[in-house]
C-alpha positions, 0 to 999 in steps of 0.5 A: 687633765682638767676635770669639771664636775657639773651639778644636776641643778646647775646650768642644765637644760632638760627635754623630753620627747618621744622616740621613733617607735612611739611616733610610728606607733601613734601614727599607725593608729590614724589609718587603722581608725580611718579603715575601721570607720569605712569598713566597720563603722561600729569599730571606729573607736578602736583606733581612737582607743589605740591612740589614747592608750599609747598616749597614756603609756608615753606620758607614764614613760615620761614620768617614771625612771631617772630624769635630769634631777637624779643625774650628775655629769662630769668632763675630764679634758686637758687644759692645753693642747698643741695645735698639731696634737690630739687629746682624750676627753672623758665624759661621765654620767652618774645616776643616783637612783634608778638607771637606764641600760644605756646612755648616748653621750655627745660633746658640743665644742666651738669652731677651734676644736672637734670631738669624735665620735659625734655620738657615743653609746655606752652601757650603764654599769653600777649607775655610771656611764663613761664615754671617751672622745678624741679632741682634735684642734682646728686652729690655735686659741681658746677652745671652750667645750660648750656643753655635754649632751646625754640622753636615754630612753624611759623604761617603756622605750617610748620617750627620750630624756635628754639633758645638756649641761655646760662643763665650764671648761676651756682647752687652750690650743697652743702653737705647735712647739713639738720641735721648739726645744729640740730646735733650740738646743740644736741651734744654741749648741752652735754658739757659746752660752753667752751670759753664762761664762765670763767675757773679756769685752766691756760695754753696754750690757756688761757687768764688772766681774773681777780684777786680773793681771793685764796681759798683752792683747787685752783692751787697755780701756779695761785697766783699773789705774787706781788699783794698779797703782795700789798693787804696783802692777797693771790690773784689768777689769774683767767683765761678763755679759749681763744676765737677767735682761728683759726680753719682750716679745711683742706680737702683732695680731692685726689683720695683716698678720692673719694672712696665710704664708707658706701654709700657716698664718703669719702670726703662727710663724711668729709665735713659733719663732717667739717661743723658740727665742723664749726658750733660749732666753730663759736658758741663758738667764734672761727674763722673757715677757709676752705682749700682743696688740692690734687696734688696741694693746693687750696685757703684758705677761711676765717678764718671767725667768727660769726654764720652768716658766716656759710652760706659762709663756706657752699657755699665754701664747695659746691665748693670743687670738686672730684679729680682723682689725687694723694694727695701730703700731703707735698705740701698741708700742707706746703703751708697751714703752710705758709699762716697761720699767727698765731697759729691754730688748723689744722684739716686734713681730709685725708686717708693714702694709700701710705707709701712713701707719708705718710713718707714725710707727717710725716716730714712736720707734724713735722715742723708744730707741732712746731707752730700749733696743728694738728688733723687728722681725718681718717675713718675706712673702715668697708668693709676692716675690714670685709674682714680680719675678714671673714672666708676664703672659697676659695683661693681668700678669703685668698688673699683678707684677706692678702691684706686687713690686709697689708693695715690696718697694714700700715695705723695703722703704720702711725697713730701710728707715728703721735700719737708719734709726738703729733698729735691728731687723730680721728679714727672712722667709717664714720657714727660717724665721726662727733660726734667723731670729735666734742667730741675731739674738745670740749675736746681740748677746755676743756684742753685749748689746743687751 
C-alpha cells in the first residue's frame, strides 16, 4: 500500500456554502414577509427580520467550528493493481482541534479506475474519520487519484465546509497476469530447461563447458585435436547453451494495436504474451528488457535478470499506454538497435496495415539482422478471416469480402518477405499467441540460436 499524507496547507481548495436546511429556511422568509405586508402592513418587517437573523446565523456558523486549516488528510492505496482485480483504498481525515460529528468523504479518479461508493458518510471518533473505497480498474495504464473530497456541517447545521486536496498518488493498472506464472510453469514443464543443463550441440549461442572422451555418435566437429594429441586419446568439447542472453520485448503501441480483437485490444494480448515470455526467460537465466514505440520510440527498461525482476517488468508494462498515432517502425526499431550493446533476441509485437511503412520497416529489419535475431509476433484477425470465408448475400457482403481479402493478402506479403530475410515469425490467433511464442522461444534455445 502506498500512503499519501496531504498537509492542510498543501494543494487544497476550501469552499463554504449553505446547507439545504439553510436555503429552505431563508427562502421561507420571503413569502412570510409578502403575506404580512398584504394582510398586516405594520408587521411586514417581521419577515425581513427573519431573513436578517437567519443570515447572521449562517455567517456565524461559517466562522465557528473546524475549517480546512485544522484538518490533515491522507490516502492509502495500492501502487499497482491488475486490470481484472480490485483493491481497497482508505481515506482518513484528522481534526487537530474541535471536530464535527460526521464527515462525508469521496474520491475523484481518472477514467482508468473507478471508486465505490461514490460518497461515504463516516462518524468522527477521537478526531479521526476513516472511509474505505473499492478501486475497480477500467483499463490498463497509469490511473491517478486526482483528489480527496471531504465536507462536514457547522455546529448550527446551516453551512457546509468542504475541502479538496490532491493526494499525489498514481495507481499503475497492470496487465492481467493472474495466470501468467501458472501458465508459464505448465508450458515450460513440457520442455527441457534449456540453458540450465549441458548440451552436446555446438554453434551460435553455445559456450564451451568441458572436455570429455569422444564417443560414437558425437559430432566429429567437436573433437579438440590439439588436446587429443597431448593426451593420446580422442577428446571432444562439450558445450552448453549460453545463458544471460538479452531478450528485448518491443511493443508496438500505435493505432493499429489498439484495435480490439477477441474481446481485448491487440496491445493487451501482446503484453500478456510478453510477460509470459519474460517470466520463462528470467527463469532460464536470460536477461529481459521492455521497449515500446509508436510514432516515437519510448524508453528501454532493463534488461534485467533474475525472477525477482519480474515485478519490475510488470510495473513497466502497466505504464505502457494506448496511442492513437500511426506507428513508425523505422524510427522505433532503428533507435532500439542503437541502444543495444550486444547481440540480442528482439521480439517485436506489431501489426502490418500500411504497405508503404512496411516496406521501410523491412529495410531497417535487414540492417538489424546483421547483428541481432528478430522474432515478429502478429495476431490473426479471425473476424477479418470470417468476412472472407462468409457466404455473400448482399452486394455489401461482397465488398466487405474483397476488402478483407486485400488486407489479408498485403499482410501475408509482408510476412513472407520477412521470412525470406531470416526473421522468425509467430502468427497465431490472439488467444493462443502466448503459448505459441513460448514454444518458438524454447525451440530457438534448443537450436542454440540465442
